[in-house]
C-alpha positions as CSV (number, residue, x, y, z in Angstrom):
1,M,2.7,27.0,-43.9
2,R,2.5,29.0,-40.6
3,R,0.2,26.4,-39.2
4,A,2.6,23.6,-40.1
5,I,5.5,25.0,-38.1
6,P,4.0,24.4,-34.6
7,L,2.9,20.9,-35.7
8,L,6.4,20.1,-37.0
9,T,8.0,21.6,-33.8
10,A,5.8,19.3,-31.7
11,I,6.6,16.2,-33.8
12,V,10.3,16.9,-33.5
13,A,10.1,17.4,-29.7
14,L,8.2,14.2,-29.2
15,S,10.4,12.2,-31.5
16,A,13.2,12.5,-28.9
17,F,11.2,10.1,-26.8
18,S,10.7,7.5,-29.6
19,V,14.5,7.2,-30.1
20,R,16.2,4.6,-27.8
21,A,16.8,6.3,-24.5
22,Q,20.4,6.6,-23.3
23,D,22.3,6.2,-20.1
24,L,21.8,9.0,-17.5
25,V,25.5,9.5,-17.1
26,Q,25.9,10.1,-20.8
27,T,22.8,12.3,-21.3
28,A,23.3,14.5,-18.3
29,H,26.4,16.2,-19.7
30,G,28.6,16.3,-16.7
31,M,25.8,16.7,-14.1
32,A,25.9,13.0,-13.2
33,R,28.8,10.8,-11.9
34,V,28.9,7.2,-10.8
35,V,30.0,7.1,-7.1
36,L,29.6,3.3,-6.7
37,E,29.1,0.4,-9.1
38,N,29.2,-3.4,-8.5
39,D,27.4,-6.4,-9.8
40,K,24.2,-5.5,-7.8
41,V,23.8,-1.7,-8.1
42,R,25.0,1.5,-9.7
43,V,24.8,4.7,-7.6
44,I,24.8,8.0,-9.5
45,E,25.2,11.4,-7.9
46,L,23.2,13.9,-9.9
47,T,23.6,17.7,-9.5
48,V,21.2,19.8,-11.6
49,P,21.2,23.6,-11.8
50,P,17.9,25.5,-12.1
51,N,16.2,25.0,-15.5
52,A,18.8,22.4,-16.6
53,H,17.6,19.0,-17.7
54,T,19.2,15.5,-17.7
55,G,18.3,14.5,-21.3
56,V,16.1,11.6,-22.2
57,H,17.4,8.5,-20.4
58,S,16.1,5.2,-19.0
59,H,16.3,3.3,-15.7
60,G,15.3,-0.2,-14.7
61,D,14.1,-0.7,-11.1
62,S,15.7,2.1,-9.0
63,F,15.2,4.5,-6.2
64,V,16.1,8.2,-5.8
65,Y,17.3,9.8,-2.5
66,F,17.0,13.6,-2.4
67,L,20.1,15.2,-0.8
68,T,18.6,18.7,-1.2
69,P,15.0,20.0,-1.6
70,N,13.9,19.4,-5.2
71,T,11.2,20.7,-7.5
72,S,11.2,19.0,-10.9
73,R,9.2,17.9,-13.9
74,M,9.7,14.7,-15.8
75,P,8.5,15.2,-19.4
76,D,7.9,12.1,-21.4
77,A,6.1,11.3,-24.7
78,K,2.8,12.1,-23.0
79,G,3.7,15.7,-22.2
80,P,5.7,18.1,-20.1
81,G,5.0,16.3,-16.8
82,E,3.6,17.8,-13.6
83,K,5.8,19.7,-11.0
84,L,6.9,17.4,-8.2
85,T,8.4,18.7,-5.0
86,R,10.5,16.6,-2.7
87,Q,12.2,17.4,0.6
88,A,15.9,16.6,1.5
89,G,16.0,13.1,3.0
90,E,13.1,11.8,1.0
91,A,13.4,8.6,-1.0
92,V,11.1,7.4,-3.8
93,W,10.9,4.1,-5.7
94,I,10.9,4.2,-9.5
95,G,10.1,1.2,-11.7
96,P,11.4,0.9,-15.2
97,V,11.0,4.3,-17.0
98,R,12.2,6.4,-19.9
99,H,12.0,10.2,-19.3
100,D,13.8,13.5,-19.0
101,T,14.1,15.4,-15.7
102,V,14.0,19.2,-15.6
103,N,15.0,21.2,-12.4
104,A,11.9,23.4,-12.2
105,G,13.1,25.1,-9.0
106,T,15.3,28.0,-8.2
107,N,18.2,26.2,-6.6
108,T,20.7,23.6,-7.7
109,T,19.5,20.1,-6.7
110,R,21.4,17.0,-5.6
111,T,20.1,13.5,-5.7
112,L,21.4,9.9,-5.5
113,V,20.0,7.6,-8.1
114,V,20.4,3.9,-7.1
115,E,19.9,1.7,-10.1
116,L,19.4,-2.1,-9.4
117,K,21.2,-4.3,-11.9
118,S,18.5,-7.0,-11.5
119,P,14.8,-6.4,-11.3
120,A,13.4,-6.2,-7.7
121,K,11.7,-9.3,-6.4
């Protein structure tokens, strides 16, 4: 029975990724707010304290602009994700993805997530 507990824990943890991912604004529990939305884009301001996570969510084509320095991990069904460090003012492109984001740093981080309503051409 003791051997089964770690296995069951892993199965439950990974099953969160098999469930249909939700919208970032809903899963981030007050850490995300929409600052602009129109028929082309949705811009989300995300403020994440140390060790907090956004919850499993999905994006279509989007980019992220880092307002503050950021150290994070993006766990997914494959594992805990590697630590990524970004500088304030850096921007990255993200294709369609389903993931969680964990603030792995010691400071609260702020980012803008710009979600495109149509796939990029």
